[in-house]
N, C-alpha and C positions, 0 to 999 in steps of 0.2 A: 370688572367692577372693582372699585376701590372703596374700602370701608374706613371711615374716619371717626374717631372718638373726639367729641368736642366738649371741653369742660372749662371751668373757671370758677373762681370764688364768687360768693354772693355779692352782687353789686359791681362785678367786673365788666358787665356788658355782654355776656355770652349770648343773650337773646338777640341783641342787635346784630352780632356777628352771624348767628344762624340765619337771621332774616336776610342779610346781605348775601350769604352763600346760596340760599334758595333763589334769590333774585338772579344769581349767576347761572343757576341750573341744577343745583344740588337736590338730591332727594333727602328730605329731612325726616328722621325718626326721633320723635321727642319722648324720652323716657317718662317725664313727668305727666305728659298728656296721656300716654298709654296706661300709666299707673292709675290714673283716674278712671279711664275707660274700663279696665278689668275689674273694678269694684263698683260699677254703675248698677242701679237697681235692676234686678232680674238676672244678674250674672252669677255664675258659679263662684266667682271670686268673692262677691259680697256675701253670699251664703256661707262661705268658709270663714270669713272674718266674723260674722255674727255667731257662728258656731263656736269659734274660739274665744270671743270676747263678750258675748251676750247681746241682748236686744238694746242695751243701754247705749250702744254705739250707733244706733239708728236715729236719724232725725224724724220729725213728725211725718214728713212726706215719704218715708221709706228709703231715703238716700243715706249714704254714710255721713255721720256727723264727725267730720274730720277733726275739729278742735277737741271734741270729747275723746276720740280715739288717741289723738296726740297726747292729751294729758295723761292717758293710761300708759302709753308705751315709752315715751321719751324719758321718763324717770325710772324706768325698769328695763334693764338690758335684756332680761329673759323674755319679757313680753314683746320687746322690739324685735328680737330675733324670731319669735313666733310669727309676728306680722310679716316680717321680711321673707320668712319661709313660705308664706302663702302668696304674697304679691310678686316677689322677684321671679319665680319660675313662669308665672303668667305673663309678666312684662317681657321676659326673654323669648317666650314662644311667639307672642304677637310681633315682637321686633323682627324675629327671623322670618315670619310670614311676609312682613312688609319688605324686608330686604330681598327675599326670594322673588318678589313681584317686580323688582326694579330692573331696568334694562341692563344688558351685559356690559355696556360702557359707562354705567352710571357712577357718579360719586355719591355714595350713601353716607350721610352725616348723622351719626348718633349723638344727639344732645343729651349728655349724661352728667348731671350736676355733681354727683359723688363718685365720679370715675376714679379719682385718685384714692379716695377714702376706702373704696371697696375693692381696690386692686384689680381693676378691669382693663388696664392698658393693653394687655396681651391679646384681648379679643379683637383688636382693630389693626388694620394695616399700618396706620399711623395715628398719632394723637396730636390734636391742636389744643393748646392752652391759651385762653383769653386772659391776659394779665393786666392788672391795674394796681397802683400803689394802694396800700391800706387806707391812706387818707382819702383817696378818690372813692374807694368802695364805701367808706363811712359816710362821706358827703352825699353820695347817691342814695344810700339807704335812708338817711334822715330827710333829705330834701325832696327826693322823688317818690319814695315809698311811705313816707310818714312815720317811720320807726323812731322810737326814742333812741338817743345815743347809746344808752345802756343795752337796750335790746339788740341794736345793730352790732355792737361789740361782742355780745354773747353769741349771736349767730355766726359772726366771723370766726370767733375762737373755737366754735364747735366743728369747723371744717379743717381740711388739710391746710398746712401753711403754704405761703406763696412759694417757698423753696421746694416743698414736697411736690407741688403741682409742676413746677418747672423741670424737676428731675425726670418726669415721665414724658415731657413734651418732645415731639419731633419738630413741631413748628410752634413758635410763640407769636401771638398777635398782641401787640401793645395797644391797650385801649385807654391810655392816658393822653389821648390826642383828640383834636376836633373831628367831627363826623366826616368831613371830606377826606381827611388823612386816613381815617379808619377805612373808609370805602376804597381808597386807592390800595391800601395794604391787603384788604380782603380780595380784591380783584387780582392782585399779584399772586396771592396764595392760590386762588381759584385756577389760574392758568397752569400752575404747577400740578394741582390735583387732577385737573381734567386731562392733562398730558399723561400723567401716570395711569389714569383709568383707561385711556385710549390704548396705551401700550399694552396693558394687561389684556384688554379685549382682543387686540390684534394677535397676541401671542398664544391665546387659548384656542 
């Protein structure tokens, strides 16, 4: 098995790269999706969040009111740390379950938006960074996601810099290119990853 950390700045196109890798045969473990699952209604995770932050973080239907919770934690580092202390271990445990269930020769891709920011590179056999110029990121956030330019710039500024992400990269995928070129590059990377996974499975 080969474990891969996949990351990239907001608007860099990481989701498209993860989709293409799955098309090739990768097993995808999406940290954001798992983070939503572990605080779904009826879970111990949601109960722990409510215990820490109160019923005000619940929506009328009993689900987590994410905007409300966000407004509480993102302006308060201590509360953000409290939330992360609840959610991150649950995400880690679920990710390990999914990884353990993968075949011995699998390429397991962990889609982790804040991999650089949280110092997680050492958890994976290698790290892929999806890279795009800041102007490209800004254009995609405004044009495709409907953000204001100010909001988009603020979100970008809150993340690691392009240079910080590239520093931890074993492989960089340039996504300032048309989709056919991106697809060609991802397939090229996949051949490398699949070969490494087969070698590992054969030697174990």
